[in-house]
C-alpha positions in Angstrom: -18.0 -12.9 12.6 -16.9 -15.9 14.7 -14.3 -15.5 17.4 -11.9 -17.7 15.5 -12.3 -15.8 12.3 -11.8 -12.5 14.1 -8.6 -13.8 15.6 -7.4 -14.8 12.2 -8.2 -11.3 10.9 -6.8 -9.2 13.6 -3.9 -11.0 15.3 -0.5 -10.0 14.0 1.5 -13.1 13.5 5.2 -12.5 13.7 6.7 -15.9 14.0 9.5 -15.3 16.4 12.8 -14.6 17.7 15.1 -17.1 16.5 17.9 -16.9 14.1 19.1 -13.7 13.0 20.0 -14.0 9.5 23.1 -13.3 7.7 23.3 -13.1 4.1 21.9 -10.6 1.8 18.3 -11.2 1.3 16.4 -11.9 -1.8 13.6 -12.1 -3.9 11.5 -15.1 -4.2 10.1 -16.1 -1.0 11.7 -14.3 1.8 10.2 -15.3 5.0 7.3 -13.2 5.8 5.8 -12.9 9.2 2.3 -13.8 9.5 -0.9 -13.5 11.4 -2.3 -16.1 13.6 -3.9 -18.9 11.8 -6.9 -19.2 14.1 -9.6 -19.5 11.5 -11.7 -22.6 11.7 -12.8 -25.1 9.1 -16.4 -26.2 8.8 -15.5 -29.2 10.8 -14.2 -27.1 13.7 -10.5 -27.7 13.1 -7.9 -25.0 12.5 -7.9 -23.7 8.9 -4.4 -23.1 7.5 -4.0 -19.6 6.2 -2.1 -19.5 2.9 -0.2 -16.4 1.8 0.3 -15.9 -2.0 2.3 -12.7 -2.0 5.4 -14.8 -1.3 5.3 -16.1 -4.9 5.4 -19.6 -3.6 2.1 -20.0 -1.6 3.1 -20.6 1.9 1.3 -21.4 5.2 1.4 -18.3 7.3 3.1 -20.2 10.1 6.0 -21.1 7.7 7.1 -17.5 6.9 9.9 -16.0 8.9 8.9 -12.3 8.6 6.0 -10.3 9.9 2.9 -10.9 7.8 -0.6 -9.7 8.2 -3.6 -11.1 6.4 -6.8 -9.1 6.4 -9.6 -11.5 5.6 -12.9 -10.7 3.9 -14.7 -10.0 7.1 -12.0 -7.6 8.3 -11.8 -5.8 4.9 -15.6 -5.5 4.9 -15.9 -4.0 8.4 -13.1 -1.5 7.8 -14.7 -0.4 4.5 -18.0 0.1 6.3 -16.2 2.8 8.4 -14.2 4.4 5.5 -14.4 3.6 1.8 -10.7 4.4 1.6 -9.2 0.9 2.0 -5.9 2.5 3.1 -7.6 3.9 6.2 -8.6 0.4 7.2 -5.1 -0.9 6.4 -3.6 1.8 8.6 -5.9 0.7 11.4 -4.8 -2.9 11.3 -1.1 -2.3 10.5 0.3 0.3 12.9 3.6 0.6 11.0 1.7 2.3 8.3 1.8 6.1 8.7 -1.6 7.8 9.0 -3.3 8.5 5.7 -3.6 12.0 4.4 -7.3 11.4 3.4 -6.4 12.7 0.0 -5.9 11.2 -3.5 -2.1 11.7 -3.0 -0.4 9.4 -0.6 2.8 11.4 -0.7 4.4 11.2 2.7 2.6 8.0 3.6 5.1 5.2 4.4 5.4 1.6 5.7 8.1 1.2 8.3 9.5 4.5 7.1 9.9 3.3 3.5 7.8 2.8 0.4 5.5 -0.2 0.1 4.9 -2.0 -3.2 1.2 -2.3 -4.0 0.1 -5.3 -6.0 -3.3 -6.5 -7.4 -3.1 -10.3 -7.7 0.6 -10.0 -7.9 0.6 -7.2 -10.6 2.7 -4.2 -9.6 0.7 -1.0 -9.2 3.5 1.3 -8.0 5.4 3.7 -10.3 8.8 4.1 -8.7 10.5 5.9 -11.6 8.2 9.0 -11.0 6.5 8.2 -7.8 3.4 10.3 -7.7 2.1 8.4 -4.6 -1.3 7.4 -6.0 -0.7 3.7 -6.2 -3.2 2.9 -3.5 -6.1 4.0 -5.8 -6.0 1.7 -8.8 -8.9 -0.6 -8.1 -12.2 -0.4 -6.2 -12.4 -2.3 -2.9 -15.6 -4.1 -3.9 -13.3 -6.3 -6.0 -10.9 -7.1 -3.1 -11.4 -10.3 -1.2 -8.5 -10.0 1.2 -5.3 -8.1 1.7 -1.8 -9.7 2.3 0.8 -7.5 4.0 4.4 -8.6 4.1 6.5 -6.3 6.4 10.0 -5.2 5.6 12.3 -4.8 2.6 12.3 -7.8 0.3 12.7 -8.6 -3.4 10.3 -11.4 -3.8 8.1 -9.4 -6.2 11.0 -7.4 -7.7 11.3 -3.7 -7.9 9.8 -1.4 -5.2 9.3 -3.2 -1.9 11.8 -1.4 0.4 9.1 -1.0 3.1 7.1 -4.1 2.4 4.4 -5.5 0.1 0.6 -4.9 0.1 -1.1 -7.4 -2.2 -4.8 -6.9 -2.9 -6.2 -10.4 -3.7 -9.4 -10.1 -5.8 -12.5 -12.1 -5.4 -12.6 -15.7 -6.5 -15.4 -17.3 -8.5 -18.1 -19.1 -6.5 -18.0 -22.8 -6.3 -21.0 -24.9 -7.4 -23.6 -24.3 -10.1 -25.7 -21.3 -10.6 -25.0 -17.6 -10.5 -24.0 -16.1 -7.2 -23.4 -12.5 -6.3 -24.2 -9.4 -4.3 -25.5 -5.9 -4.8 -24.5 -3.1 -2.4 -25.5 0.4 -1.7 -23.8 2.9 0.5 -24.7 6.3 1.9 -22.2 8.6 3.7 -23.0 11.8 5.6 -21.0 14.3 7.7 -21.9 14.8 11.3 -24.3 17.8 10.8 -25.7 16.3 7.5 -24.5 19.2 5.5 -25.9 19.4 2.0 -22.5 19.4 0.3 -21.2 16.4 2.4 -23.2 13.5 1.1 -21.6 10.6 -0.7 -23.2 7.6 -2.5 -21.9 4.3 -3.8 -23.5 1.5 -5.8 -21.7 -1.8 -6.4 -22.4 -5.2 -7.8 -20.6 -8.5 -8.1 -21.7 -11.7 -9.9 -19.9 -15.0 -10.7 -20.5 -18.5 -11.8 -18.5 -21.8 -12.2 -19.1 -24.4 -14.8 -17.3 -27.7 -15.5 -14.1 -26.2 -16.8 -15.0 -22.5 -16.8 -15.6 -19.8 -14.2 -16.3 -16.1 -14.5 -16.6 -13.1 -12.2 -17.7 -9.6 -13.1 -17.9 -6.6 -10.8 -18.8 -2.9 -11.3 -19.1 0.1 -9.0 -19.7 3.8 -9.1 -19.0 6.2 -6.2 -19.6 9.9 -5.6 -18.0 11.8 -2.7 -19.1 15.2 -1.3 -17.0 17.5 0.8 -15.4 16.2 4.0 -16.0 18.3 7.2 -13.8 18.6 10.2 -14.8 18.3 13.9 -16.0 21.9 14.0 -18.3 21.4 11.0 -16.1 23.3 8.6 -15.6 22.1 5.1 -12.1 20.7 4.8 -9.8 22.3 2.3 -9.7 20.6 -1.1 -6.3 19.8 -2.5 -6.7 21.2 -6.0 -3.0 20.4 -6.9 -2.2 16.9 -5.7 -5.8 15.7 -6.0 -8.4 14.9 -3.5 -10.9 12.1 -2.6 -13.6 14.5 -1.6 -15.6 16.3 -4.3 -14.8 13.4 -6.7 -16.4 10.4 -8.4 -15.0 7.0 -9.4 -16.0 4.0 -11.4 -14.6 0.5 -11.8 -15.2 -2.4 -14.1 -13.6 -5.7 -13.3 -13.7 -9.2 -15.0 -12.0 -12.5 -14.4 -12.3 -15.6 -16.6 -10.8 -19.0 -15.7 -10.4 -22.2 -17.8 -9.1 -25.6 -16.9 -7.6 -27.1 -20.1 -6.6 -30.3 -18.3 -6.4 -31.8 -14.8 -3.9 -29.9 -12.7 -3.8 -26.9 -15.1 -5.5 -23.5 -15.1 -5.5 -20.4 -17.2 -6.9 -17.1 -15.9 -7.5 -13.8 -17.5 -8.1 -10.6 -15.5 -8.9 -7.1 -16.6 -9.7 -4.0 -14.6 -10.5 -0.4 -15.5 -10.5 2.2 -12.8 -11.0 6.0 -12.9 -11.2 8.4 -10.1 -11.8 12.0 -11.1 -12.3 15.3 -9.2 -15.5 17.2 -9.9 -13.7 20.5 -9.6 -16.6 22.3 -7.9 -14.5 23.8 -5.0 -11.3 25.7 -4.4 -9.3 26.0 -1.2 -9.6 28.9 1.2 -6.2 29.4 2.9 -6.1 28.8 6.7 -3.7 30.3 9.2 -1.1 28.1 10.9 -0.3 30.8 13.5 -3.8 30.9 14.8 -4.6 27.2 14.1 -7.3 27.9 11.5 -7.2 25.0 9.0 -7.5 25.4 5.2 -11.2 25.3 4.1 -13.1 25.2 0.8 -15.6 27.4 -1.1 -17.5 26.9 -4.3 -15.4 27.8 -7.3 -13.7 26.3 -10.3 -10.0 25.8 -10.9 -8.6 26.3 -14.4 -7.4 23.3 -16.4 -8.3 19.7 -16.1 -9.3 18.2 -12.7 -7.0 15.8 -10.9 -7.6 12.3 -12.1 -6.4 8.7 -11.7 -7.0 6.6 -14.9 -5.7 3.0 -14.7 -6.1 0.0 -17.0 -4.7 -3.4 -15.9 -4.7 -6.8 -17.5 -3.0 -10.1 -16.6 -2.8 -13.7 -17.8 -2.0 -16.5 -15.2 -1.1 -20.1 -16.0 -0.5 -22.8 -13.4 0.5 -26.5 -14.0 1.0 -28.7 -11.0 2.5 -31.6 -12.9 5.5 -30.1 -14.8 8.7 -32.1 -14.2 7.5 -33.2 -10.8 6.8 -29.7 -9.7 4.4 -26.8 -10.1 4.8 -24.0 -12.6 3.2 -20.6 -12.1 3.5 -18.0 -14.8 2.0 -14.5 -15.1 2.1 -11.9 -17.9 0.8 -8.5 -17.1 0.2 -5.0 -18.6 -0.8 -1.7 -17.0 -1.4 1.7 -18.4 -1.5 4.5 -15.8 -2.1 8.3 -16.1 -2.3 10.6 -13.1 -3.3 14.2 -13.8 -2.5 16.9 -11.3 -4.1 20.3 -10.8 -2.3 23.3 -12.1 -1.2 26.8 -11.2 1.0 29.7 -12.1 4.0 28.1 -10.5 7.5 29.7 -10.6 9.0 26.4 -11.9 6.6 26.3 -14.8 7.3 29.8 -16.1 8.9 30.3 -19.5 9.1 33.9 -21.1 9.3 32.3 -24.5 5.7 31.1 -24.1 4.1 33.8 -21.9 5.2 36.7 -19.7 6.7 35.5 -16.4 4.1 35.3 -13.7 1.2 34.6 -16.1 1.8 31.1 -17.4 -0.6 28.5 -16.1 0.3 24.8 -16.5 -0.3 21.4 -14.9 1.3 18.0 -15.1 0.3 14.4 -15.9 2.3 11.4 -14.9 2.3 8.5 -17.4 3.5 5.0 -16.9 3.1 2.0 -19.1 4.5 -1.3 -17.8 4.5 -4.9 -18.9 6.4 -8.0 -17.9 6.1 -11.5 -16.7 6.9 -13.6 -13.6 7.6 -17.3 -13.6 8.1 -19.7 -10.7 8.7 -23.4 -10.7 8.5 -25.2 -7.3 9.3 -28.8 -6.4 8.8 -30.3 -3.0 11.0 -33.1 -1.4 13.8 -32.9 -3.9 15.6 -34.3 -0.9 13.5 -35.2 2.2 11.9 -32.0 3.5 13.7 -29.8 0.9 11.7 -27.5 -1.4 13.3 -25.8 -4.4 11.9 -22.8 -6.2 13.4 -21.1 -9.2 12.2 -18.6 -11.8 12.8 -15.7 -14.0 11.1 -12.2 -14.0 11.0 -9.4 -16.5 9.8 -5.9 -16.2 9.7 -3.0 -18.7 8.4 0.4 -17.4 8.2 3.5 -19.6 7.5 6.7 -17.6 7.3 10.4 -18.4 5.7 13.5 -16.8 4.2 16.0 -19.2 3.1 19.6 -18.8 -0.2 19.2 -20.6 -1.3 22.8 -21.1 1.9 23.7 -23.0 2.9 20.3 -24.4 6.3 20.2 -22.6 8.0 17.3 -20.9 8.8 18.0 -17.3 10.3 14.5 -16.8 11.8 13.0 -20.0 10.7 9.6 -21.3 12.5 7.1 -19.2 12.5 3.3 -19.8 13.5 0.8 -17.2 14.2 -2.8 -18.2 15.0 -5.5 -15.8 15.7 -9.3 -15.9 15.9 -11.2 -12.7 16.6 -14.9 -12.2 16.2 -16.3 -8.7 16.6 -19.4 -6.6 14.9 -20.1 -3.3 15.4 -23.1 -0.9 13.4 -24.2 2.1 14.3 -27.1 4.4 11.9 -28.6 6.9 13.5 -30.4 9.9 12.3 -32.2 13.1 8.8 -33.0 11.9 8.6 -29.4 10.4 9.2 -27.8 13.8 12.1 -26.0 12.2 12.1 -24.4 8.8 15.2 -22.9 7.2 14.9 -20.7 4.1 17.3 -18.9 2.0 17.7 -17.7 -1.6 19.3 -15.3 -4.0 18.0 -13.1 -6.8 20.2 -11.3 -9.3 18.9 -8.1 -10.9 20.1 -7.0 -14.4 18.7 -3.5 -14.9 19.0 -0.8 -17.5 17.7 2.7 -17.4 17.4 4.4 -20.8 17.0 8.1 -21.1 17.4 10.1 -24.4 18.9 13.5 -24.8 16.7 16.2 -23.3 16.5 19.7 -21.9 15.1 20.6 -18.6 12.3 23.1 -18.6 13.1 26.8 -18.4 12.3 27.0 -14.7 15.1 24.5 -14.0 17.6 26.3 -16.2 16.8 25.1 -19.7 19.8 22.9 -19.4 20.8 20.3 -22.1 21.4 16.9 -20.6 23.1 14.0 -22.5 21.1 10.8 -22.4 22.5 7.4 -21.7 21.8 3.9 -20.7 23.3 3.3 -17.2 23.3 -0.4 -16.2 23.0 -1.8 -12.7 23.5 -5.2 -11.3 22.5 -6.2 -7.8 22.7 -9.6 -6.1 20.1 -9.8 -3.4 20.0 -12.4 -0.7 17.6 -13.6 2.0 17.9 -16.1 4.8 15.5 -16.9 7.6 14.2 -19.5 10.0 11.0 -20.3 11.9 11.2 -22.6 15.0 8.2 -23.9 16.9 9.7 -24.0 20.4 6.7 -25.7 21.9 3.1 -26.0 20.7 1.8 -22.5 20.2 5.1 -20.7 20.6 7.1 -19.8 17.5 10.4 -17.9 17.1 11.6 -16.5 13.8 14.4 -14.4 12.3 15.3 -13.2 8.9 17.5 -11.0 6.8 16.4 -9.8 3.4 17.3 -7.1 0.9 14.9 -5.0 -1.1 15.7 -3.2 -4.4 14.1 -0.2 -6.0 15.0 2.8 -8.1 15.0 6.3 -6.6 12.3 8.7 -7.8 14.2 9.1 -11.1 11.8 11.6 -12.4 12.4 14.1 -9.5 16.2 13.7 -10.1 16.1 14.1 -13.9 13.8 17.1 -14.0 16.0 19.0 -11.6 19.4 18.6 -13.2 21.0 22.0 -12.8 24.4 21.3 -14.5 24.5 22.1 -18.2 25.9 19.2 -20.3 25.4 16.6 -17.5 25.5 13.0 -18.7 23.0 10.4 -17.5 25.7 7.7 -17.8 27.8 9.3 -15.1 25.0 10.8 -13.0 25.3 8.9 -9.7 21.9 10.0 -8.3 20.0 7.5 -10.5 21.8 4.5 -8.9 19.4 2.1 -7.3 18.3 2.0 -3.6 19.1 -1.3 -1.8 17.6 -1.6 1.7 18.7 -4.3 4.1 16.0 -5.6 6.6 16.9 -7.6 9.7 14.0 -8.9 11.7 13.5 -11.0 14.9 10.2 -12.0 16.5 8.2 -14.3 18.8 4.6 -15.3 18.7 2.4 -17.0 21.4 -0.9 -18.6 20.6 -2.4 -20.4 23.6 -6.1 -20.9 23.8 -7.9 -17.6 23.8 -4.7 -15.6 23.9 -2.6 -14.4 20.9 0.5 -12.3 21.4 3.5 -11.3 19.3 6.5 -9.1 19.3 8.9 -8.2 16.5 12.0 -6.0 16.2 13.4 -4.9 12.9 16.2 -2.7 11.5 16.3 -1.4 8.0 19.4 0.2 6.5 20.4 1.7 3.2 23.9 3.1 2.5 22.6 5.1 -0.5 18.9 5.7 0.1 16.7 8.6 -0.7 15.3 11.4 1.4 12.6 13.8 0.2 13.6 17.4 0.9 11.4 20.5 0.4 13.0 23.2 -1.7 12.4 26.9 -1.7 9.7 26.6 -4.4 7.6 24.2 -2.3 8.5 21.2 -4.4 10.2 18.1 -3.0 13.5 17.0 -4.4 15.4 13.7 -3.9 18.6 13.7 -1.8 20.6 10.5 -1.9 21.7 9.9 1.7 22.3 6.9 4.0 19.3 6.1 6.2 18.7 3.8 9.2 15.3 2.9 10.5 14.5 0.5 13.4 11.4 -0.3 15.3 9.3 -2.6 17.5 5.9 -4.0 16.8 3.7 -5.6 19.4 0.3 -7.2 19.2 -2.1 -8.8 21.7 -5.6 -10.3 21.5 -7.7 -12.0 24.1 -10.9 -13.8 23.3 -12.6 -13.4 26.6 -15.5 -15.7 25.6 -17.4 -16.6 22.5 -19.0 -13.2 22.1 -16.4 -10.8 23.5 -12.7 -10.0 22.6 -10.2 -7.2 23.2 -6.9 -6.5 21.6 -4.4 -4.0 20.4 -1.1 -3.4 18.6 1.7 -0.9 18.9 4.5 0.3 16.6 7.5 2.3 17.6 9.6 3.7 14.7 12.9 5.6 14.8 14.5 6.8 11.6 17.6 8.8 11.0 19.8 9.8 8.0 23.1 11.3 7.1 22.2 14.9 6.4 25.6 16.2 5.4 27.1 13.3 3.6 30.0 12.8 6.0 29.1 9.1 6.7 27.6 9.7 10.1 23.8 9.2 10.8 23.0 12.5 12.5 19.5 13.7 11.9 15.9 12.4 12.3 13.8 11.6 9.3 10.9 14.0 9.1 7.2 13.6 8.7 7.4 13.3 4.9 9.6 10.2 5.3 8.4 8.3 8.5 5.2 7.9 10.4 4.6 8.5 14.2 4.7 5.9 16.9 1.2 4.5 17.3 -1.1 2.5 19.6 -4.3 0.8 18.3 -6.9 -0.7 20.7 -10.2 -2.4 19.9 -13.1 -4.2 21.6 -15.4 -6.6 19.7 -18.6 -8.1 20.8 -21.4 -10.2 19.2 -24.2 -9.5 21.6 -26.9 -11.1 19.4 -26.7 -14.1 17.0 -26.6 -11.9 13.8 -25.0 -8.8 15.3 -21.3 -7.9 15.1 -19.8 -4.8 16.7 -16.4 -3.2 17.0 -15.0 -0.1 18.7 -11.4 0.8 17.7 -9.2 3.6 18.8 -5.9 4.8 17.2 -3.6 7.0 19.2 -0.8 8.7 17.3 1.9 9.7 19.7 3.5 13.1 19.6 7.0 13.4 18.0 9.8 15.9 17.8 12.3 15.7 14.9 15.9 16.1 16.0 17.6 18.6 13.7 14.4 19.6 12.0 12.2 22.7 12.0 10.4 22.8 15.4 7.3 24.1 13.7 7.0 20.6 12.1 6.8 18.8 15.5 3.8 16.6 15.8 1.2 17.1 18.7 -0.4 13.7 18.5 -4.1 12.8 18.8 -6.5 9.9 19.4 -9.4 8.9 17.0 -12.2 6.4 17.8 -14.3 4.5 15.3 -17.5 2.4 15.6 -18.7 -0.5 13.5 -22.0 -2.4 13.8 -23.3 -5.0 11.3 -26.5 -7.0 11.4 -27.6 -9.8 9.0 -31.3 -10.2 8.4 -33.1 -13.2 6.8 -34.4 -12.2 3.4 -36.4 -15.0 2.0 -35.0 -16.1 -1.4 -31.9 -13.9 -0.9 -28.8 -15.2 0.9 -29.4 -12.6 3.5 -29.3 -8.8 3.7 -26.6 -7.2 5.9 -27.0 -3.7 7.3 -23.8 -2.0 8.4 -23.2 1.3 10.2 -19.8 2.8 10.4 -19.0 5.9 12.4 -15.5 7.4 11.7 -14.1 9.7 14.4 -16.9 8.8 16.8 -16.0 11.5 19.3 -15.9 14.2 16.6 -12.3 15.1 17.4 -10.9 18.3 15.8 -7.4 17.7 14.6 -4.8 18.6 11.9 -3.5 15.6 9.9 -0.1 14.2 10.6 1.3 15.3 7.2 0.0 18.8 7.5 1.4 19.2 11.0 4.9 17.9 10.0 5.4 19.6 6.6 5.3 23.0 4.9 5.3 25.1 8.1 4.6 28.4 6.2 2.0 27.1 3.7 -1.5 28.1 4.7 -3.1 26.5 1.7 -2.1 23.0 2.8 -3.0 23.2 6.5 -5.6 20.4 6.3 -7.8 19.2 9.1 -8.9 15.6 9.3 -12.5 14.4 8.9 -14.9 14.9 11.8 -17.6 12.5 12.8 -18.8 10.8 9.6 -21.6 8.3 9.2 -21.7 5.5 6.6 -24.7 3.2 6.1 -24.1 0.1 3.9 -26.7 -2.4 2.8 -25.6 -5.6 1.0 -27.9 -8.3 -0.4 -26.5 -11.6 -1.5 -28.1 -13.9 -4.0 
């Protein structure tokens, strides 16, 4: 990877401290901080990095919020270390909390709030009953790059109170003939245990014709048990679902057609399934002695935890409509997430079986469809860009108890219409860019009459159709103080629904009415951000400060039955993010980034912020460092270290305090000439190079008396990847 390309992949690009913004933020293109645009064109000049997650494709240097773009080389190298793309994302974006290394991402957050995951702009998150599996809806072989917009915003609609993660899929190759790649991957634990092997086979092929282009990808992966730094099998999460002892497959297709000059129609379809094998059960650990949960051979009753996702979209662009460019997308997704089961107290019903004997398990279902439209015109007045559009979303969600055919969460339908207007004015030869806009949300939540399950009181609840309207604003500015120094500031508002499913299933008041049930009111998060970026020769540095507030947010609180409920409380989160990269010479570079997060909430509803958010709601402070070197013409290497700093939670259970730890990873990639092939690349990734024994952040900071969920993290793990292009 060239020095310039690495700089583009790894530097964080907050544009800078300039303008604090006033005005409630919005939806369409709130400024988004970026990453350094240091990539080079074939002719040696700087290549402009374009961000598409802002709805109006914008140069990264024109976005007044923090934005990070992980290019193809960065995605590939991180996936060579861990096949979980969220592990790589967490390495590059320190404001992401550490991953749990499980199928469930419950407790994982971005700047202390929930991110909105997208695939080519199609929403993957399920906020009405957030089961925290939205990071596993597509195989990374399909992903070409990842765009990360920090902070609350409404540019993509519902869900982005912490930010946006947009997985951009592969584009078709240019030029005639078929082009593609085949890839094989082998993963082994440190001691090469028989039960710890994993394999993956992937293929991608594409071709462009005169007016047509097509891409197809397929993959299949099997995962064995993970082992900790002491060689012990890590405990399998048989309830929430696990990545280990599982298999997944993915089929992806994209077809493009140019009906006339300046127009394009694109169809995308993706089918993804990740399913547990169910060959192991957990062996409880001991928190008092520090013994982590382990696994042994065995079978759990019921169906194995599974993610089953089908996604389709149609995109149309026309760059000659009324003097501007129209972009329109229609999308559909069908999602089912099955959880493991048990004889849980909440699931018992003496009308079905004697109390203490009834086994059940749940499946979360969400079907969503909608459309997004954007029309943009430049130079309506000199330097003025106008963007306007209309979005629609319909999301129908329910959670069923599949062994007894009961509804744990009633069928809930969310309908939303949202028009928006966004303006951007360039001044002083584009050294100053001012942006602002407004989005208005018309939302309806429809719930029919239902009864809670027996374990929640068997209470009748009157349905209803509460309506919500929110006007969301954004304002921001980017100012290039001198060449290579940019300042930026922005204010934006994000909008989402609380985890309605958790609220509705836990109604304890007989005869309660949805129309007057305040807890289903939406969450609006305000995000204020200031930053500065320096790019001078081989040095790239950036600093950003943010503050995120919600007067009526949501905090996840563990109840006596071991299940998290939603409490609606005011929350405040602020933080600092720093990044530095120095390209010492053409073959050697060093860098790092740091995130400090502080989150508090109103624990007693008296209007005063008085208690720290716990580990289920915010990640630790974190320092990431890396060294890169290209010692030989076709050899690329990287060593990266992530230090998670210890944390105590004011007002919380001291048993949930976090000890902190440091993990080191190694990557090496070599491209060999291969005759008629476009080259064969051999990549070795070593995760947890020093074989550190540690307990994961989530396990340290939650469930202090639960010995079945005291999970260690992965020990040293080797991954060998071979990729051949043609």
